[in-house]
Biopython code that builds the backbone (N, CA, C, O; Angstrom):
import numpy as np
from Bio.PDB.StructureBuilder import StructureBuilder

atoms = [
    (1, "MET", "N", (128.460, 52.219, 67.591)),
    (1, "MET", "CA", (128.972, 53.114, 68.610)),
    (1, "MET", "C", (129.347, 54.443, 67.973)),
    (1, "MET", "O", (129.830, 54.500, 66.842)),
    (2, "LYS", "N", (129.116, 55.487, 68.713)),
    (2, "LYS", "CA", (129.498, 56.808, 68.247)),
    (2, "LYS", "C", (131.005, 56.976, 68.374)),
    (2, "LYS", "O", (131.621, 56.478, 69.317)),
    (3, "ALA", "N", (131.577, 57.668, 67.437)),
    (3, "ALA", "CA", (133.025, 57.891, 67.451)),
    (3, "ALA", "C", (133.382, 59.020, 68.412)),
    (3, "ALA", "O", (132.611, 59.964, 68.588)),
    (4, "ASP", "N", (134.555, 58.916, 69.030)),
    (4, "ASP", "CA", (135.144, 59.969, 69.866)),
    (4, "ASP", "C", (134.378, 60.298, 71.145)),
    (4, "ASP", "O", (134.551, 61.390, 71.686)),
    (5, "ILE", "N", (133.532, 59.387, 71.651)),
    (5, "ILE", "CA", (132.861, 59.658, 72.923)),
    (5, "ILE", "C", (133.284, 58.679, 74.016)),
    (5, "ILE", "O", (133.004, 58.907, 75.193)),
    (6, "HIS", "N", (133.945, 57.607, 73.640)),
    (6, "HIS", "CA", (134.339, 56.583, 74.597)),
    (6, "HIS", "C", (135.783, 56.803, 75.053)),
    (6, "HIS", "O", (136.628, 57.204, 74.254)),
    (7, "PRO", "N", (136.071, 56.542, 76.340)),
    (7, "PRO", "CA", (137.455, 56.689, 76.806)),
    (7, "PRO", "C", (138.348, 55.615, 76.187)),
    (7, "PRO", "O", (137.880, 54.543, 75.800)),
    (8, "GLU", "N", (139.627, 55.922, 76.102)),
    (8, "GLU", "CA", (140.588, 54.978, 75.530)),
    (8, "GLU", "C", (140.847, 53.845, 76.524)),
    (8, "GLU", "O", (141.182, 54.095, 77.681)),
    (9, "TYR", "N", (140.692, 52.621, 76.077)),
    (9, "TYR", "CA", (140.903, 51.431, 76.894)),
    (9, "TYR", "C", (142.262, 50.860, 76.524)),
    (9, "TYR", "O", (142.443, 50.374, 75.408)),
    (10, "ARG", "N", (143.226, 50.912, 77.448)),
    (10, "ARG", "CA", (144.599, 50.553, 77.111)),
    (10, "ARG", "C", (145.255, 49.790, 78.250)),
    (10, "ARG", "O", (144.705, 49.676, 79.346)),
    (11, "ASP", "N", (146.447, 49.269, 77.966)),
    (11, "ASP", "CA", (147.231, 48.577, 78.987)),
    (11, "ASP", "C", (147.780, 49.590, 79.985)),
    (11, "ASP", "O", (148.268, 50.654, 79.603)),
    (12, "VAL", "N", (147.694, 49.243, 81.276)),
    (12, "VAL", "CA", (148.133, 50.118, 82.363)),
    (12, "VAL", "C", (148.793, 49.235, 83.422)),
    (12, "VAL", "O", (148.378, 48.095, 83.631)),
    (13, "VAL", "N", (149.822, 49.766, 84.091)),
    (13, "VAL", "CA", (150.461, 49.059, 85.191)),
    (13, "VAL", "C", (149.947, 49.657, 86.497)),
    (13, "VAL", "O", (150.036, 50.866, 86.711)),
    (14, "PHE", "N", (149.410, 48.806, 87.366)),
    (14, "PHE", "CA", (148.975, 49.219, 88.694)),
    (14, "PHE", "C", (150.058, 48.807, 89.685)),
    (14, "PHE", "O", (150.519, 47.666, 89.669)),
    (15, "GLN", "N", (150.466, 49.744, 90.554)),
    (15, "GLN", "CA", (151.514, 49.471, 91.532)),
    (15, "GLN", "C", (150.997, 49.765, 92.929)),
    (15, "GLN", "O", (150.501, 50.858, 93.201)),
    (16, "ASP", "N", (151.117, 48.782, 93.810)),
    (16, "ASP", "CA", (150.808, 48.969, 95.224)),
    (16, "ASP", "C", (152.054, 49.567, 95.872)),
    (16, "ASP", "O", (153.091, 48.909, 95.941)),
    (17, "VAL", "N", (151.960, 50.808, 96.345)),
    (17, "VAL", "CA", (153.138, 51.499, 96.861)),
    (17, "VAL", "C", (153.602, 50.955, 98.204)),
    (17, "VAL", "O", (154.761, 51.153, 98.568)),
    (18, "THR", "N", (152.737, 50.275, 98.953)),
    (18, "THR", "CA", (153.146, 49.747, 100.254)),
    (18, "THR", "C", (153.908, 48.438, 100.139)),
    (18, "THR", "O", (154.773, 48.152, 100.967)),
    (19, "SER", "N", (153.601, 47.636, 99.121)),
    (19, "SER", "CA", (154.283, 46.346, 98.999)),
    (19, "SER", "C", (155.092, 46.226, 97.708)),
    (19, "SER", "O", (155.706, 45.187, 97.464)),
    (20, "ASP", "N", (155.101, 47.261, 96.888)),
    (20, "ASP", "CA", (155.821, 47.277, 95.617)),
    (20, "ASP", "C", (155.353, 46.158, 94.685)),
    (20, "ASP", "O", (156.141, 45.660, 93.881)),
    (21, "PHE", "N", (154.094, 45.759, 94.780)),
    (21, "PHE", "CA", (153.478, 44.762, 93.907)),
    (21, "PHE", "C", (152.983, 45.466, 92.650)),
    (21, "PHE", "O", (152.328, 46.504, 92.745)),
    (22, "LYS", "N", (153.283, 44.924, 91.483)),
    (22, "LYS", "CA", (152.860, 45.516, 90.218)),
    (22, "LYS", "C", (152.122, 44.483, 89.398)),
    (22, "LYS", "O", (152.447, 43.296, 89.426)),
    (23, "ILE", "N", (151.113, 44.952, 88.659)),
    (23, "ILE", "CA", (150.356, 44.077, 87.772)),
    (23, "ILE", "C", (149.994, 44.864, 86.519)),
    (23, "ILE", "O", (149.631, 46.038, 86.591)),
    (24, "LEU", "N", (150.097, 44.210, 85.388)),
    (24, "LEU", "CA", (149.728, 44.804, 84.109)),
    (24, "LEU", "C", (148.298, 44.399, 83.808)),
    (24, "LEU", "O", (147.963, 43.215, 83.793)),
    (25, "SER", "N", (147.457, 45.398, 83.567)),
    (25, "SER", "CA", (146.050, 45.148, 83.288)),
    (25, "SER", "C", (145.582, 46.158, 82.257)),
    (25, "SER", "O", (146.382, 46.928, 81.726)),
    (26, "ARG", "N", (144.303, 46.155, 81.977)),
    (26, "ARG", "CA", (143.743, 47.132, 81.045)),
    (26, "ARG", "C", (142.782, 48.026, 81.797)),
    (26, "ARG", "O", (142.061, 47.574, 82.687)),
    (27, "SER", "N", (142.776, 49.313, 81.431)),
    (27, "SER", "CA", (141.933, 50.267, 82.127)),
    (27, "SER", "C", (141.724, 51.506, 81.267)),
    (27, "SER", "O", (142.418, 51.712, 80.272)),
    (28, "THR", "N", (140.757, 52.325, 81.665)),
    (28, "THR", "CA", (140.539, 53.614, 81.013)),
    (28, "THR", "C", (141.197, 54.748, 81.794)),
    (28, "THR", "O", (141.156, 55.901, 81.366)),
    (29, "LEU", "N", (141.809, 54.423, 82.950)),
    (29, "LEU", "CA", (142.504, 55.444, 83.738)),
    (29, "LEU", "C", (143.734, 55.934, 82.989)),
    (29, "LEU", "O", (144.353, 55.197, 82.221)),
    (30, "SER", "N", (144.070, 57.196, 83.232)),
    (30, "SER", "CA", (145.268, 57.738, 82.601)),
    (30, "SER", "C", (146.201, 58.284, 83.670)),
    (30, "SER", "O", (145.781, 58.577, 84.789)),
    (31, "SER", "N", (147.469, 58.415, 83.310)),
    (31, "SER", "CA", (148.468, 58.905, 84.236)),
    (31, "SER", "C", (149.591, 59.564, 83.454)),
    (31, "SER", "O", (149.874, 59.197, 82.314)),
    (32, "LYS", "N", (150.227, 60.546, 84.087)),
    (32, "LYS", "CA", (151.377, 61.196, 83.454)),
    (32, "LYS", "C", (152.651, 60.381, 83.689)),
    (32, "LYS", "O", (153.622, 60.517, 82.945)),
    (33, "GLU", "N", (152.648, 59.542, 84.715)),
    (33, "GLU", "CA", (153.810, 58.704, 85.024)),
    (33, "GLU", "C", (153.790, 57.456, 84.150)),
    (33, "GLU", "O", (152.727, 56.925, 83.828)),
    (34, "THR", "N", (154.975, 57.000, 83.772)),
    (34, "THR", "CA", (155.085, 55.761, 83.009)),
    (34, "THR", "C", (156.126, 54.869, 83.667)),
    (34, "THR", "O", (156.958, 55.328, 84.450)),
    (35, "VAL", "N", (156.061, 53.600, 83.337)),
    (35, "VAL", "CA", (157.010, 52.636, 83.871)),
    (35, "VAL", "C", (157.338, 51.640, 82.757)),
    (35, "VAL", "O", (156.488, 51.311, 81.929)),
    (36, "LYS", "N", (158.570, 51.176, 82.755)),
    (36, "LYS", "CA", (158.989, 50.171, 81.777)),
    (36, "LYS", "C", (158.650, 48.798, 82.345)),
    (36, "LYS", "O", (159.094, 48.448, 83.439)),
    (37, "TRP", "N", (157.871, 48.030, 81.611)),
    (37, "TRP", "CA", (157.417, 46.713, 82.063)),
    (37, "TRP", "C", (158.409, 45.655, 81.613)),
    (37, "TRP", "O", (159.345, 45.952, 80.871)),
    (38, "GLU", "N", (158.206, 44.419, 82.060)),
    (38, "GLU", "CA", (159.104, 43.301, 81.784)),
    (38, "GLU", "C", (159.264, 43.009, 80.299)),
    (38, "GLU", "O", (160.286, 42.462, 79.883)),
    (39, "ASP", "N", (158.268, 43.365, 79.496)),
    (39, "ASP", "CA", (158.345, 43.100, 78.052)),
    (39, "ASP", "C", (159.102, 44.194, 77.292)),
    (39, "ASP", "O", (159.240, 44.112, 76.072)),
    (40, "GLY", "N", (159.590, 45.215, 78.000)),
    (40, "GLY", "CA", (160.363, 46.280, 77.382)),
    (40, "GLY", "C", (159.550, 47.482, 76.955)),
    (40, "GLY", "O", (160.123, 48.500, 76.567)),
    (41, "ASN", "N", (158.226, 47.396, 77.014)),
    (41, "ASN", "CA", (157.362, 48.515, 76.633)),
    (41, "ASN", "C", (157.101, 49.418, 77.831)),
    (41, "ASN", "O", (157.193, 48.984, 78.979)),
    (42, "GLU", "N", (156.772, 50.681, 77.554)),
    (42, "GLU", "CA", (156.413, 51.624, 78.616)),
    (42, "GLU", "C", (154.900, 51.743, 78.679)),
    (42, "GLU", "O", (154.225, 51.859, 77.657)),
    (43, "TYR", "N", (154.381, 51.712, 79.906)),
    (43, "TYR", "CA", (152.946, 51.795, 80.142)),
    (43, "TYR", "C", (152.675, 52.872, 81.183)),
    (43, "TYR", "O", (153.544, 53.173, 82.001)),
    (44, "PRO", "N", (151.466, 53.463, 81.161)),
    (44, "PRO", "CA", (151.100, 54.409, 82.222)),
    (44, "PRO", "C", (151.098, 53.694, 83.575)),
    (44, "PRO", "O", (150.726, 52.525, 83.669)),
    (45, "LEU", "N", (151.520, 54.414, 84.621)),
    (45, "LEU", "CA", (151.614, 53.846, 85.965)),
    (45, "LEU", "C", (150.549, 54.466, 86.853)),
    (45, "LEU", "O", (150.483, 55.687, 86.999)),
    (46, "ILE", "N", (149.709, 53.612, 87.450)),
    (46, "ILE", "CA", (148.685, 54.046, 88.400)),
    (46, "ILE", "C", (149.115, 53.514, 89.764)),
    (46, "ILE", "O", (149.265, 52.305, 89.940)),
    (47, "LYS", "N", (149.313, 54.413, 90.728)),
    (47, "LYS", "CA", (149.749, 54.014, 92.070)),
    (47, "LYS", "C", (148.536, 53.811, 92.968)),
    (47, "LYS", "O", (147.618, 54.631, 92.994)),
    (48, "LEU", "N", (148.550, 52.697, 93.708)),
    (48, "LEU", "CA", (147.468, 52.345, 94.626)),
    (48, "LEU", "C", (147.987, 52.336, 96.056)),
    (48, "LEU", "O", (149.150, 52.013, 96.298)),
    (49, "ASP", "N", (147.126, 52.691, 97.001)),
    (49, "ASP", "CA", (147.502, 52.638, 98.409)),
    (49, "ASP", "C", (147.413, 51.229, 98.962)),
    (49, "ASP", "O", (148.170, 50.855, 99.857)),
    (50, "ILE", "N", (146.482, 50.447, 98.422)),
    (50, "ILE", "CA", (146.280, 49.098, 98.953)),
    (50, "ILE", "C", (145.798, 48.187, 97.825)),
    (50, "ILE", "O", (145.045, 48.606, 96.945)),
    (51, "SER", "N", (146.246, 46.947, 97.872)),
    (51, "SER", "CA", (145.822, 45.947, 96.893)),
    (51, "SER", "C", (145.737, 44.602, 97.607)),
    (51, "SER", "O", (145.879, 44.530, 98.828)),
    (52, "SER", "N", (145.506, 43.552, 96.851)),
    (52, "SER", "CA", (145.430, 42.223, 97.466)),
    (52, "SER", "C", (146.773, 41.793, 98.047)),
    (52, "SER", "O", (146.821, 40.900, 98.892)),
    (53, "ALA", "N", (147.859, 42.416, 97.607)),
    (53, "ALA", "CA", (149.186, 42.061, 98.125)),
    (53, "ALA", "C", (149.456, 42.666, 99.500)),
    (53, "ALA", "O", (150.329, 42.186, 100.224)),
    (54, "SER", "N", (148.709, 43.726, 99.871)),
    (54, "SER", "CA", (148.968, 44.367, 101.155)),
    (54, "SER", "C", (147.741, 44.449, 102.065)),
    (54, "SER", "O", (147.863, 44.857, 103.220)),
    (55, "HIS", "N", (146.580, 44.074, 101.573)),
    (55, "HIS", "CA", (145.370, 44.135, 102.396)),
    (55, "HIS", "C", (145.401, 43.028, 103.440)),
    (55, "HIS", "O", (145.643, 41.870, 103.098)),
    (56, "PRO", "N", (145.162, 43.358, 104.710)),
    (56, "PRO", "CA", (145.251, 42.356, 105.781)),
    (56, "PRO", "C", (144.345, 41.141, 105.580)),
    (56, "PRO", "O", (144.711, 40.035, 105.977)),
    (57, "PHE", "N", (143.188, 41.321, 104.981)),
    (57, "PHE", "CA", (142.279, 40.196, 104.780)),
    (57, "PHE", "C", (142.888, 39.171, 103.832)),
    (57, "PHE", "O", (142.792, 37.969, 104.078)),
    (58, "TYR", "N", (143.508, 39.629, 102.763)),
    (58, "TYR", "CA", (144.066, 38.725, 101.757)),
    (58, "TYR", "C", (145.439, 38.183, 102.130)),
    (58, "TYR", "O", (145.835, 37.125, 101.641)),
    (59, "THR", "N", (146.171, 38.888, 102.985)),
    (59, "THR", "CA", (147.499, 38.415, 103.379)),
    (59, "THR", "C", (147.455, 37.486, 104.584)),
    (59, "THR", "O", (148.474, 36.889, 104.933)),
    (60, "GLY", "N", (146.295, 37.349, 105.231)),
    (60, "GLY", "CA", (146.168, 36.475, 106.386)),
    (60, "GLY", "C", (146.573, 37.132, 107.679)),
    (60, "GLY", "O", (146.690, 36.450, 108.697)),
    (61, "GLN", "N", (146.790, 38.428, 107.679)),
    (61, "GLN", "CA", (147.182, 39.136, 108.881)),
    (61, "GLN", "C", (146.011, 39.901, 109.487)),
    (61, "GLN", "O", (146.202, 40.828, 110.275)),
    (62, "HIS", "N", (144.798, 39.505, 109.112)),
    (62, "HIS", "CA", (143.602, 40.157, 109.627)),
    (62, "HIS", "C", (143.482, 39.914, 111.124)),
    (62, "HIS", "O", (143.508, 38.767, 111.570)),
    (63, "LYS", "N", (143.352, 40.963, 111.887)),
    (63, "LYS", "CA", (143.283, 40.836, 113.338)),
    (63, "LYS", "C", (141.839, 40.991, 113.799)),
    (63, "LYS", "O", (141.149, 41.935, 113.413)),
    (64, "VAL", "N", (141.396, 40.062, 114.620)),
    (64, "VAL", "CA", (140.065, 40.117, 115.198)),
    (64, "VAL", "C", (140.193, 40.764, 116.568)),
    (64, "VAL", "O", (140.990, 40.328, 117.398)),
    (65, "MET", "N", (139.410, 41.797, 116.797)),
    (65, "MET", "CA", (139.497, 42.494, 118.079)),
    (65, "MET", "C", (138.902, 41.639, 119.184)),
    (65, "MET", "O", (137.898, 40.958, 118.971)),
    (66, "ASP", "N", (139.500, 41.667, 120.340)),
    (66, "ASP", "CA", (139.006, 40.943, 121.496)),
    (66, "ASP", "C", (137.837, 41.731, 122.064)),
    (66, "ASP", "O", (138.020, 42.774, 122.691)),
    (67, "THR", "N", (136.630, 41.217, 121.836)),
    (67, "THR", "CA", (135.440, 41.910, 122.320)),
    (67, "THR", "C", (134.911, 41.284, 123.593)),
    (67, "THR", "O", (133.922, 41.761, 124.149)),
    (68, "GLY", "N", (135.549, 40.227, 124.066)),
    (68, "GLY", "CA", (135.090, 39.551, 125.275)),
    (68, "GLY", "C", (135.033, 40.483, 126.467)),
    (68, "GLY", "O", (134.070, 40.452, 127.232)),
    (69, "GLY", "N", (136.025, 41.289, 126.631)),
    (69, "GLY", "CA", (136.049, 42.227, 127.744)),
    (69, "GLY", "C", (134.941, 43.255, 127.647)),
    (69, "GLY", "O", (134.366, 43.635, 128.666)),
    (70, "ARG", "N", (134.635, 43.705, 126.469)),
    (70, "ARG", "CA", (133.577, 44.698, 126.286)),
    (70, "ARG", "C", (132.205, 44.098, 126.544)),
    (70, "ARG", "O", (131.334, 44.752, 127.118)),
    (71, "ILE", "N", (132.013, 42.861, 126.122)),
    (71, "ILE", "CA", (130.718, 42.208, 126.333)),
    (71, "ILE", "C", (130.489, 41.984, 127.822)),
    (71, "ILE", "O", (129.405, 42.267, 128.332)),
    (72, "ASP", "N", (131.492, 41.484, 128.517)),
    (72, "ASP", "CA", (131.379, 41.272, 129.962)),
    (72, "ASP", "C", (131.102, 42.586, 130.688)),
    (72, "ASP", "O", (130.288, 42.634, 131.610)),
    (73, "LYS", "N", (131.766, 43.625, 130.277)),
    (73, "LYS", "CA", (131.583, 44.936, 130.890)),
    (73, "LYS", "C", (130.155, 45.432, 130.675)),
    (73, "LYS", "O", (129.538, 45.981, 131.588)),
    (74, "PHE", "N", (129.626, 45.231, 129.445)),
    (74, "PHE", "CA", (128.258, 45.646, 129.139)),
    (74, "PHE", "C", (127.253, 44.860, 129.969)),
    (74, "PHE", "O", (126.342, 45.442, 130.558)),
    (75, "GLN", "N", (127.417, 43.521, 130.019)),
    (75, "GLN", "CA", (126.485, 42.692, 130.776)),
    (75, "GLN", "C", (126.538, 43.018, 132.269)),
    (75, "GLN", "O", (125.505, 43.011, 132.940)),
    (76, "LYS", "N", (127.709, 43.296, 132.784)),
    (76, "LYS", "CA", (127.869, 43.645, 134.188)),
    (76, "LYS", "C", (127.172, 44.968, 134.497)),
    (76, "LYS", "O", (126.551, 45.120, 135.549)),
    (77, "ARG", "N", (127.277, 45.911, 133.585)),
    (77, "ARG", "CA", (126.705, 47.229, 133.793)),
    (77, "ARG", "C", (125.172, 47.198, 133.734)),
    (77, "ARG", "O", (124.512, 47.900, 134.500)),
    (78, "TYR", "N", (124.601, 46.389, 132.830)),
    (78, "TYR", "CA", (123.150, 46.397, 132.614)),
    (78, "TYR", "C", (122.453, 45.129, 133.079)),
    (78, "TYR", "O", (121.371, 44.814, 132.583)),
    (79, "GLN", "N", (123.030, 44.405, 134.000)),
    (79, "GLN", "CA", (122.391, 43.182, 134.490)),
    (79, "GLN", "C", (121.174, 43.545, 135.346)),
    (79, "GLN", "O", (121.088, 44.637, 135.907)),
    (80, "GLN", "N", (120.255, 42.609, 135.427)),
    (80, "GLN", "CA", (119.053, 42.798, 136.239)),
    (80, "GLN", "C", (119.420, 42.772, 137.714)),
    (80, "GLN", "O", (120.155, 41.893, 138.165)),
    (81, "LYS", "N", (118.915, 43.719, 138.444)),
    (81, "LYS", "CA", (119.180, 43.776, 139.880)),
    (81, "LYS", "C", (118.014, 43.257, 140.664)),
    (81, "LYS", "O", (118.061, 43.229, 141.894)),
]
sb = StructureBuilder()
sb.init_structure("model")
sb.init_model(0)
sb.init_chain("A")
sb.init_seg("    ")
for serial, (resi, resn, name, xyz) in enumerate(atoms, 1):
    if name == "N":
        sb.init_residue(resn, " ", resi, " ")
    sb.init_atom(name, np.array(xyz, "f"), 0.0, 1.0, " ", f" {name:<3s}", serial, name[0])
structure = sb.get_structure()
């Protein structure tokens, strides 16, 4: 590998701002913000809008839209006369 061309791969804390869920992982992303983790070390903090802790599909709060009314309306409008 060539020297000085690859991004730095380091420990980073990802935080879901909607649910305050945090996870320590490794990434090449950088941030000016830092956070003190449970082990006492400071790591760069990457804030996320959504993660598995707040996404409706993963939390079981996924809502299925009621399309029955729309289908009936469509069939009524375009039925054979």
